[in-house]
C-alpha positions in Angstrom: 11.5 -3.1 -12.3 9.1 -2.8 -9.3 9.5 -4.6 -6.5 6.7 -4.9 -3.6 8.1 -6.6 -0.4 4.7 -6.6 1.0 4.5 -9.7 -1.4 7.5 -11.1 -0.2 7.2 -13.7 2.9 9.9 -12.7 5.7 12.6 -15.4 6.3 14.0 -15.1 9.6 17.6 -17.0 9.4 20.3 -17.7 12.3 23.7 -16.8 12.2 23.5 -15.5 8.3 26.7 -15.7 6.4 28.5 -16.8 9.6 27.1 -14.0 11.6 26.2 -14.6 14.9 22.1 -13.9 16.2 19.4 -13.7 13.8 18.1 -11.7 10.8 14.5 -11.2 9.6 14.8 -11.1 5.3 12.9 -10.7 2.5 14.6 -11.1 -0.6 14.1 -10.8 -4.5 16.5 -11.6 -7.5 15.6 -9.7 -10.7 17.7 -9.6 -13.9 20.9 -10.3 -11.8 19.7 -8.0 -9.1 19.2 -8.9 -5.5 16.9 -6.4 -3.3 16.9 -7.0 0.0 14.3 -5.5 3.0 15.8 -7.1 6.6 15.7 -6.1 10.0 19.1 -7.5 11.8 18.4 -8.2 15.5 20.0 -6.5 18.5 23.5 -8.1 19.3 23.5 -10.0 15.9 25.5 -9.6 12.9 25.9 -10.6 9.2 28.9 -12.9 9.1 32.1 -11.4 7.2 31.7 -12.4 3.8 33.6 -11.8 0.1 31.8 -10.0 -2.9 33.3 -12.0 -5.5 30.9 -11.3 -8.6 28.6 -8.1 -7.0 28.8 -5.4 -5.0 26.3 -4.2 -2.1 24.9 -0.6 -1.3 22.9 -0.6 2.2 20.8 2.1 3.3 19.7 2.2 7.1 16.2 2.8 7.9 16.0 2.9 11.5 18.5 1.4 14.4 22.4 2.0 14.9 25.1 -0.5 14.1 28.4 -0.7 12.4 30.0 -2.1 9.4 33.9 -3.3 9.0 34.6 -3.4 5.2 38.4 -4.5 4.3 39.1 -3.6 7.6 37.4 -0.1 8.2 35.0 0.2 10.6 32.1 2.5 10.1 29.3 3.6 12.0 25.7 3.6 10.8 22.3 5.1 11.8 19.1 6.3 10.1 20.1 7.8 7.0 23.7 6.3 6.7 24.6 4.5 3.3 27.7 1.6 3.1 28.9 0.8 0.0 30.8 -2.6 -0.4 32.4 -2.7 -3.9 33.2 -6.0 -5.8 36.7 -7.6 -4.5 35.9 -6.3 -0.7 34.8 -7.9 2.3 32.2 -6.5 4.4 30.0 -7.4 7.6 27.2 -6.0 9.7 26.9 -5.5 13.0 23.8 -4.4 15.1 25.3 -3.2 18.5 22.1 -1.4 19.3 19.1 -1.9 21.5 16.5 -1.9 18.4 16.3 -4.2 15.2 18.8 -2.4 12.6 16.3 -2.1 9.7 17.9 -1.6 6.4 17.6 -1.8 2.5 20.2 -3.4 0.1 20.7 -3.6 -3.0 23.4 -6.4 -4.7 24.0 -6.3 -8.5 25.8 -8.6 -10.0 28.8 -7.4 -11.3 31.0 -9.5 -13.2 
């Protein structure tokens, strides 16, 4: 399965999942898997949310930030990967001065 993000229109979303600020998203769902290419703006966040029927793997391409997954804070930078298993809650925070650019895969597991 091939996904070409060049063919997907970018959408700017404010307060994504109850977070603050804005995120630029390109998303595509195919066969119960969502692929996401995103730029989380400085001082913005993806709000805390629970993965009830899926998990999420996030690969940081550039920028710095942190994630909180079920109360545990992890620092993120280019080359970092964070994983939120099904049944867990997490958020993503850009506390840096540049966009936090990442790629995420969200497969439905239940």
